[in-house]
C-alpha positions in Angstrom: 19.9 23.4 -13.3 21.6 20.9 -11.0 19.4 18.0 -10.0 19.6 18.4 -6.2 18.8 22.1 -6.4 15.9 21.4 -8.8 14.6 18.7 -6.5 14.7 21.0 -3.5 12.7 23.6 -5.4 10.0 21.1 -6.7 9.6 19.3 -3.4 9.7 22.6 -1.5 6.9 24.0 -3.7 4.7 20.9 -3.2 5.2 21.0 0.5 4.4 24.7 0.6 1.2 23.9 -1.3 0.2 21.1 1.3 0.9 23.4 4.2 -1.0 26.3 2.6 -4.0 24.1 2.1 -3.9 22.8 5.7 -4.0 26.4 7.0 -6.9 27.3 4.6 -8.9 24.1 5.5 -8.2 24.1 9.3 -10.8 22.1 11.2 -12.9 24.1 13.6 -15.1 21.4 14.9 -15.1 17.6 15.6 -17.3 17.1 12.6 -14.8 18.8 10.3 -11.9 17.0 12.0 -13.4 13.5 11.7 -15.5 13.7 8.6 -14.7 17.1 6.8 -18.2 18.3 7.7 -19.7 15.7 5.3 -19.4 18.3 2.5 -16.9 16.8 0.1 -18.1 16.5 -3.6 -18.0 12.8 -4.8 -15.4 13.6 -7.6 -13.2 15.5 -5.1 -13.6 12.7 -2.6 -12.8 10.1 -5.2 -9.5 11.9 -6.0 -8.7 12.2 -2.3 -9.5 8.5 -1.8 -7.2 7.6 -4.7 -4.4 9.5 -3.1 -5.2 8.1 0.3 -5.1 4.6 -1.3 -2.1 4.9 -3.7 0.5 4.8 -1.0 4.3 4.4 -1.2 3.5 0.7 -1.9 1.6 1.7 -5.1 3.9 4.5 -6.3 7.3 3.3 -5.1 7.2 -0.4 -4.4 4.6 -2.1 -6.7 6.4 -1.5 -10.0 9.6 -2.6 -8.3 8.0 -5.9 -7.3 6.6 -6.2 -10.9 10.1 -5.6 -12.2 11.6 -8.5 -10.3 8.6 -10.8 -10.0 7.0 -10.3 -13.4 3.7 -12.2 -13.7 3.5 -13.1 -10.0 3.2 -9.5 -9.1 -0.1 -9.2 -10.9 -1.7 -10.2 -7.6 -1.3 -6.6 -6.4 -3.0 -5.2 -9.5 -6.0 -7.7 -9.3 -6.3 -7.6 -5.5 -6.1 -3.9 -4.8 -8.3 -2.8 -7.7 -10.8 -5.7 -7.2 -11.1 -4.6 -3.6 -12.4 -1.2 -4.6 -15.2 -2.8 -6.7 -16.1 -4.8 -3.6 -16.0 -1.7 -1.4 -18.1 0.3 -3.8 -20.8 -2.4 -4.1 -20.9 -4.0 -0.7 -19.8 -1.6 2.0 -19.4 2.1 1.2 -23.1 3.1 0.7 -24.3 1.1 3.7 -21.7 2.5 6.0 -22.4 6.0 4.9 -26.1 5.5 5.5 -25.4 4.3 9.0 -24.0 7.8 9.6 -21.1 7.3 12.0 -17.7 8.8 12.1 -15.5 5.7 12.5 -15.4 2.0 11.8 -15.2 1.0 15.5 -18.2 3.3 16.2 -20.2 1.4 13.5 -19.2 -2.0 15.0 -19.8 -0.9 18.6 -23.4 0.4 17.7 -24.3 -2.4 15.3 -23.2 -5.1 17.8 -24.5 -3.1 20.8 -21.3 -3.7 22.7 -18.4 -1.7 24.1 -16.4 -4.9 24.0 -17.0 -5.2 20.2 -16.0 -1.5 19.9 -12.8 -2.1 21.9 -11.8 -5.1 19.9 -12.4 -3.2 16.7 -10.2 -0.4 17.9 -7.4 -2.9 18.6 -7.8 -4.4 15.1 -7.8 -1.0 13.5 -4.7 0.2 15.3 -2.8 -3.1 14.6 -3.6 -3.0 10.9 -3.1 0.8 10.5 0.2 0.8 12.3 1.5 -2.1 10.2 0.4 -0.2 7.1 2.0 3.1 8.1 5.4 1.4 8.6 5.4 0.8 4.8 4.7 4.5 4.2 7.5 5.6 6.5 9.9 3.3 4.5 8.8 5.0 1.3 9.3 8.5 2.8 12.8 7.5 4.1 13.8 6.0 0.7 12.7 9.1 -1.3 14.2 11.6 1.1 17.5 9.7 1.4 18.2 9.7 -2.3 16.8 12.9 -3.7 17.4 15.3 -0.8 20.7 13.5 0.0 19.8 12.9 3.6 20.2 9.7 5.6 17.2 7.5 6.0 16.4 8.6 9.6 16.6 12.3 8.8 14.4 11.8 5.8 11.9 9.9 7.9 11.7 12.6 10.5 11.4 15.3 7.9 8.3 13.6 6.4 6.8 13.1 9.9 7.1 16.8 10.5 5.2 17.7 7.3 2.4 15.1 8.1 2.3 16.4 11.7 1.6 19.9 10.5 -1.2 19.4 8.0 -2.8 16.4 9.7 -2.9 17.7 13.2 -4.0 21.2 12.1 -6.6 20.3 9.5 -7.9 16.9 10.5 -10.0 15.1 7.9 -10.9 18.4 6.2 -7.3 19.5 5.8 -6.2 16.0 4.8 -8.9 15.7 2.2 -8.0 18.9 0.3 -4.3 18.2 0.7 -4.8 14.7 -0.8 -6.5 16.1 -3.8 -3.3 18.2 -4.5 -1.1 15.2 -3.7 -3.0 13.0 -6.2 -2.3 15.6 -9.0 1.4 15.6 -8.1 1.8 11.8 -7.8 -0.1 10.9 -11.0 1.8 13.4 -13.1 5.1 12.2 -11.5 4.2 8.6 -12.3 2.8 8.9 -15.9 5.2 11.6 -17.4 8.4 9.5 -17.0 6.5 6.4 -18.1 5.5 8.2 -21.3 9.0 9.4 -22.0 10.5 5.9 -21.4 7.8 4.2 -23.5 8.6 6.6 -26.4 12.3 6.0 -25.9 12.0 2.2 -26.0 9.1 1.5 -28.3 8.2 4.7 -30.0 4.6 4.6 -28.5 3.5 7.4 -26.1 1.1 5.1 -24.1 3.1 2.8 -21.8 0.1 0.5 -21.5 0.5 -0.4 -25.2 4.3 0.1 -25.3 5.0 -2.8 -23.0 3.4 -5.2 -25.5 5.1 -3.6 -28.5 8.4 -4.3 -30.3 11.5 -2.5 -29.1 12.7 0.4 -31.3 15.2 -0.8 -33.9 14.3 -4.4 -33.0 11.7 -6.9 -34.1 11.4 -8.5 -30.7 8.6 -7.4 -28.3 9.7 -6.0 -25.0 8.2 -8.8 -22.9 9.8 -11.5 -25.1 13.1 -9.7 -24.8 12.7 -9.7 -21.0 12.0 -13.4 -21.0 15.2 -14.1 -22.9 17.3 -11.9 -20.6 16.0 -13.6 -17.5 16.4 -17.1 -18.8 20.0 -16.3 -19.8 20.6 -15.1 -16.3 19.2 -18.3 -14.8 15.8 -16.9 -13.7 12.4 -18.1 -14.8 10.7 -16.2 -17.6 9.3 -12.8 -16.8 5.8 -13.8 -17.9 5.8 -17.2 -16.2 4.0 -18.1 -13.0 6.6 -18.9 -10.3 4.5 -19.5 -7.2 1.8 -22.0 -6.4 -1.7 -21.3 -7.6 -3.3 -21.6 -4.1 -1.0 -19.0 -2.7 -1.7 -16.6 -5.6 -5.5 -17.0 -5.1 -5.4 -16.4 -1.4 -2.9 -13.6 -1.7 -5.2 -11.8 -4.2 -8.3 -12.5 -2.0 -6.5 -11.2 1.0 -5.6 -8.0 -0.7 -9.1 -7.6 -2.1 -11.0 -8.0 1.1 -8.3 -6.2 3.0 -8.9 -3.2 0.7 -12.6 -3.3 1.6 -11.7 -3.5 5.3 -9.1 -0.9 5.7 -10.3 1.8 8.1 -8.5 4.8 6.5 -10.2 4.0 3.2 -13.6 3.4 4.7 -13.7 6.7 6.7 -13.3 8.6 3.4 -16.9 7.6 2.6 -18.2 9.3 5.8 -17.2 12.7 4.3 -19.7 12.9 1.5 -23.2 14.5 1.9 -25.4 11.6 0.7 -25.4 7.8 0.5 -25.5 7.9 -3.3 -22.3 10.1 -3.2 -20.5 7.3 -1.3 -21.0 4.9 -4.2 -20.1 7.6 -6.7 -16.9 8.4 -4.7 -15.8 4.8 -4.9 -16.4 4.7 -8.6 -14.4 7.9 -9.2 -11.7 6.6 -7.0 -11.4 3.5 -9.1 -11.1 5.6 -12.3 -8.3 7.7 -10.7 -6.5 4.7 -9.4 -6.7 2.9 -12.8 -4.6 5.6 -14.4 -1.7 4.5 -12.2 -2.4 0.8 -12.0 -2.6 0.3 -15.7 0.7 2.1 -16.1 2.5 0.2 -13.3 3.2 -3.1 -15.3 4.8 -1.1 -18.1 6.9 0.9 -15.6 8.1 -2.3 -13.9 9.0 -4.1 -17.2 10.7 -1.1 -18.7 12.6 -0.4 -15.5 14.0 -3.9 -15.4 14.9 -3.8 -19.1 16.8 -0.6 -18.6 18.6 -1.9 -15.5 19.7 -5.1 -17.2 20.9 -3.1 -20.2 23.0 -0.9 -18.0 24.6 -3.7 -16.1 25.1 -5.9 -19.1 27.1 -4.0 -21.8 27.2 -6.9 -24.2 25.5 -10.3 -24.2 23.6 -11.1 -20.9 25.3 -13.5 -18.5 28.5 -13.7 -16.6 30.9 -12.9 -19.4 34.1 -10.9 -19.8 32.2 -7.9 -21.3 30.1 -7.2 -18.2 30.1 -3.6 -17.1 33.3 -2.6 -15.2 32.5 -1.3 -11.7 34.8 1.7 -12.3 32.8 2.6 -15.4 29.4 2.5 -13.6 27.1 5.4 -14.6 26.3 8.3 -12.3 22.8 7.0 -11.3 24.5 3.9 -10.0 26.8 6.0 -7.8 23.9 8.1 -6.6 22.0 5.1 -5.3 25.0 3.5 -3.8 25.2 6.4 -1.4 21.8 5.4 0.1 22.9 1.8 0.7 19.9 0.6 -1.3 22.0 -0.6 -4.2 25.2 -2.5 -3.4 28.0 -4.2 -5.3 30.2 -7.0 -3.8 33.0 -8.1 -6.1 33.0 -11.8 -5.1 35.4 -13.0 -7.8 37.7 -9.9 -7.8 37.4 -9.2 -11.5 36.1 -5.7 -11.1 33.0 -6.3 -13.2 29.3 -6.2 -12.1 27.8 -9.6 -12.5 24.1 -10.1 -11.9 22.5 -13.5 -12.2 20.6 -16.2 -10.3 23.3 -18.0 -8.4 20.8 -20.7 -7.3 20.2 -21.9 -10.8 21.8 -25.2 -11.7 21.3 -24.6 -15.4 23.1 -21.3 -15.2 25.9 -22.8 -13.1 26.5 -25.6 -15.7 26.5 -23.0 -18.5 29.0 -20.9 -16.6 31.3 -23.9 -16.0 31.2 -24.9 -19.6 32.3 -21.4 -20.7 35.0 -21.2 -18.1 33.4 -18.3 -16.2 34.3 -17.9 -12.6 31.0 -18.0 -10.6 31.1 -17.1 -6.9 27.6 -15.6 -6.5 25.6 -12.7 -7.8 27.3 -9.4 -7.0 24.6 -6.8 -7.4 21.8 -6.2 -4.8 19.0 -3.9 -5.7 16.3 -2.8 -3.2 13.1 -3.2 -5.1 11.7 0.0 -3.7 14.2 2.1 -5.7 13.1 1.0 -9.2 10.5 3.7 -9.8 12.6 6.4 -8.4 15.7 5.3 -10.2 14.1 4.6 -13.5 14.2 8.2 -14.9 17.8 8.4 -14.0 18.6 5.1 -15.6 16.8 6.3 -18.8 18.7 9.6 -18.6 15.6 11.7 -18.6 15.8 15.5 -17.9 16.4 16.6 -14.3 13.0 18.2 -14.0 11.4 14.8 -14.6 13.6 13.1 -11.9 12.7 15.9 -9.5 9.0 15.5 -10.2 9.3 11.7 -9.5 10.8 12.6 -6.1 7.9 14.9 -5.3 5.4 12.2 -6.5 6.9 9.5 -4.3 6.8 11.7 -1.3 3.2 12.8 -2.1 2.1 9.1 -2.3 3.7 8.2 1.0 2.6 11.4 2.9 -1.1 11.2 1.6 -1.6 7.6 2.8 0.3 8.2 6.1 -2.0 11.1 6.9 -5.1 9.0 6.2 -3.8 6.1 8.4 -2.9 8.4 11.2 -6.3 10.1 11.0 -7.9 6.7 11.4 -5.8 5.8 14.4 -6.3 9.2 16.1 -10.1 9.1 15.5 -10.2 5.6 17.1 -8.3 6.8 20.2 -10.1 10.2 20.7 -13.6 9.3 19.5 -13.9 5.6 20.2 -11.9 5.3 23.4 -11.8 8.8 25.1 -15.2 10.1 24.0 -17.2 6.8 24.0 -15.6 4.9 26.9 -13.5 7.1 29.2 -15.3 10.5 29.2 -18.6 10.6 27.4 -19.3 14.2 28.7 -16.1 15.7 27.2 -16.7 19.0 25.5 -16.2 19.3 21.7 -13.3 21.6 22.3 -11.5 19.1 24.5 -12.4 16.2 22.2 -10.8 18.1 19.3 -7.7 18.7 21.5 -7.6 15.0 22.4 -7.9 14.1 18.7 -4.9 16.3 17.9 -2.8 14.9 20.8 -3.7 11.4 19.6 -2.6 12.3 16.1 0.8 13.5 17.4 1.2 10.3 19.5 0.3 8.2 16.5 2.9 10.0 14.3 5.6 9.4 16.9 4.8 5.7 17.2 4.7 5.3 13.4 8.1 7.0 13.1 9.6 4.7 15.6 8.5 1.6 13.8 9.4 3.2 10.4 13.0 3.3 11.4 13.2 -0.5 11.3 10.8 -1.7 8.6 10.4 -5.5 8.3 10.5 -5.6 4.5 9.8 -3.8 1.2 7.1 -1.3 1.4 4.6 -3.4 -0.6 5.3 -6.5 1.5 4.7 -4.6 4.7 1.5 -3.1 3.3 0.4 -6.6 2.2 0.7 -7.7 5.9 -1.6 -4.8 6.9 -4.1 -5.9 4.3 -4.1 -9.4 5.7 -4.7 -8.1 9.2 -7.6 -5.9 8.0 -9.0 -8.8 6.0 -8.9 -11.2 8.9 -10.4 -8.9 11.5 -12.4 -5.9 10.3 -13.9 -7.0 6.9 -15.9 -10.0 8.2 -17.3 -7.9 11.0 -18.5 -5.2 8.6 -19.9 -7.7 6.1 -21.8 -9.6 8.8 -22.9 -6.4 10.5 -24.6 -5.2 7.2 -25.9 -8.5 5.7 -26.6 -10.8 8.6 -29.2 -9.4 11.0 -28.8 -12.6 13.2 -25.1 -11.9 13.9 -24.8 -10.9 17.5 -22.2 -9.3 19.7 -20.7 -12.6 21.0 -20.2 -13.9 17.4 -18.6 -10.7 16.1 -16.2 -10.4 19.0 -15.2 -14.1 18.9 -14.7 -13.9 15.1 -12.5 -10.8 15.2 -10.3 -12.2 18.0 -9.8 -15.5 16.3 -9.2 -14.0 12.8 -6.7 -11.4 14.1 -5.0 -13.8 16.5 -4.5 -16.6 14.1 -3.2 -14.3 11.4 -0.8 -12.6 13.8 0.6 -15.9 15.0 1.1 -17.1 11.5 2.8 -13.9 10.4 5.0 -13.6 13.5 6.0 -17.3 13.1 7.2 -17.2 9.5 8.5 -13.6 9.7 10.8 -14.7 12.6 9.2 -12.3 15.1 7.8 -14.9 17.4 10.2 -16.5 19.8 9.3 -19.6 21.7 12.0 -20.8 24.1 13.4 -24.2 23.2 12.3 -24.0 19.5 13.9 -23.0 16.3 12.3 -20.4 13.9 10.5 -21.8 10.9 12.3 -20.5 7.8 10.1 -18.1 5.8 10.2 -20.2 2.6 7.3 -21.6 0.5 8.4 -25.2 1.4 7.8 -24.5 5.1 4.6 -22.5 4.8 1.3 -24.3 5.5 0.2 -25.6 2.1 2.6 -23.0 0.6 0.6 -20.1 1.9 2.8 -17.1 2.5 2.3 -14.8 5.6 1.1 -12.0 3.2 -1.6 -14.3 1.9 -2.8 -15.8 5.2 -5.2 -12.9 5.8 -7.8 -14.7 3.6 -7.5 -17.8 5.7 -7.9 -15.7 8.9 -11.0 -14.1 7.3 -12.6 -17.5 6.6 -11.9 -18.5 10.2 -13.5 -15.2 11.4 -16.7 -15.9 9.4 -16.9 -19.5 10.6 -16.3 -18.8 14.3 -18.7 -15.8 14.3 -21.4 -17.9 12.6 -21.0 -20.8 15.0 -21.0 -18.6 18.2 -24.0 -16.6 17.0 -25.9 -19.8 16.5 -25.5 -21.0 20.1 -26.0 -17.5 21.7 -28.9 -15.1 22.0 -30.1 -13.3 18.9 -29.6 -9.5 18.7 -32.4 -7.3 20.1 -35.2 -6.6 17.8 -34.3 -2.9 17.3 -30.8 -3.9 16.1 -32.3 -6.4 13.6 -34.6 -3.6 12.3 -31.7 -1.3 12.1 -29.8 -3.7 9.9 -32.8 -4.0 7.6 -33.2 -0.2 7.5 -29.5 0.2 6.5 -29.8 -2.2 3.6 -33.2 -1.1 2.2 -33.2 2.2 0.3 -35.4 5.0 1.7 -38.8 4.9 0.0 -38.6 1.3 -1.1 -42.0 -0.2 -1.4 -43.8 3.2 -1.3 -45.3 2.7 -4.8 -46.9 -0.7 -3.9 -47.8 0.2 -0.3 -45.4 -2.4 1.2 
């Protein structure tokens, strides 16, 4: 069957499944809309959490970054999975024991302040909107290629699907939909990886295949990649390319950002008991690990297949490079999207891909009489996972399945983020601040209207994303790390932390991080000044904007601690509340203490 027809069938079936689940699991109360009635089993919640977590950045973009960055992209693997361990041990059970619907509600009650709640809502919306931009980029990329639609049309199509099942079902509908989406995305990710690993190394498990010798060759895959990259003027695939401080802070920012993301945290409000919250986090980590241990293999194999396609003989700028007129069909398919482009700079009609900033390569080219006018191939990193099955010439049903998986990943996380935003608006602003006497029916209506508004705003920003999906998501993690995570940690583990300290810490952490990001991303305009180039040489101590969230978190902790020291302690009932949240029920009963 033709690829496009098969893709429409597979994607159409999955969308029908999501919509059917939304109708079946329609929320009939605010408890079901915000927290799925607190009746989700830990294993089911773990699977839904994994889908909520494994966004377009994980499915579409992370392996693309690994393909082009190699070792340096390990920060995503370590940071994002490490964050779940932190969340399971330090936050999830205590937040569930507190028994609230939303993160701002916890912060508002713990710090006995509407101001703290308001600041938390602002932090949540800023981080969540930044995150959802990355999901919209993923939706647009997947739709534009596999359904042969332009980016904007693909984006609006995805928004319409999310609108239906998120607005109708709330957290209850989103939870059961995400379980289905996890099954789709994990099959779509692992099946092509198994096929390609068998094709390249003869081993069915890609986790082992990436360290094995290539079929018909005595050279391991990673060693071959190192050779290819050095011949093209790049650093070795397995070599560290960025400074150690930046890698450490980047990893830390992703880790504590994971533990501070509202759309992940609210998932632990949906289980019946405190113990279930910890179990949910553990199961989520298991489900996530299936994809995250596969991603490095997918990235390395994708880059190997790409380089083999472009270089028909020896690697480098030589006369036997692939002729543009002889390019394969998958190349033509992705050219239509504008996400893969060729610019014949030297007019020889051949595709030449290399590092045109490498002096070593330039000298080599000159010595061999090659005409070098710059690398001619540009590949959007977000296409690597989606294009990989086509490059490897896998069956059409596998390619169609990957399209459905990419859309499932983006839609599942977008729904969770939009749920967090709408809950903050309807429950934390309208219900708690504007109209405390609002009826449950009207609050549910306000929640659905808020969801629709959040979808519209997310779509607007998704039309002009500021970078690759994983890069945009990394910024969101930095914002969550610098603002929400410290407030949650101090709210649980420091009974002396008061409202003034929490508010000051959140404002400083978020403000400093935003200024740094806007400065180096070129979004901050100060009259009479020039933009600072977004290069490691210009960054403060080489710290990239994506890694600065860890610095913002440190400043948040420091400012909050200093302010709390010089201001009044929290009321006694708040301090007792903090102790009750941390101490298990029945503790000390056997000894009488």
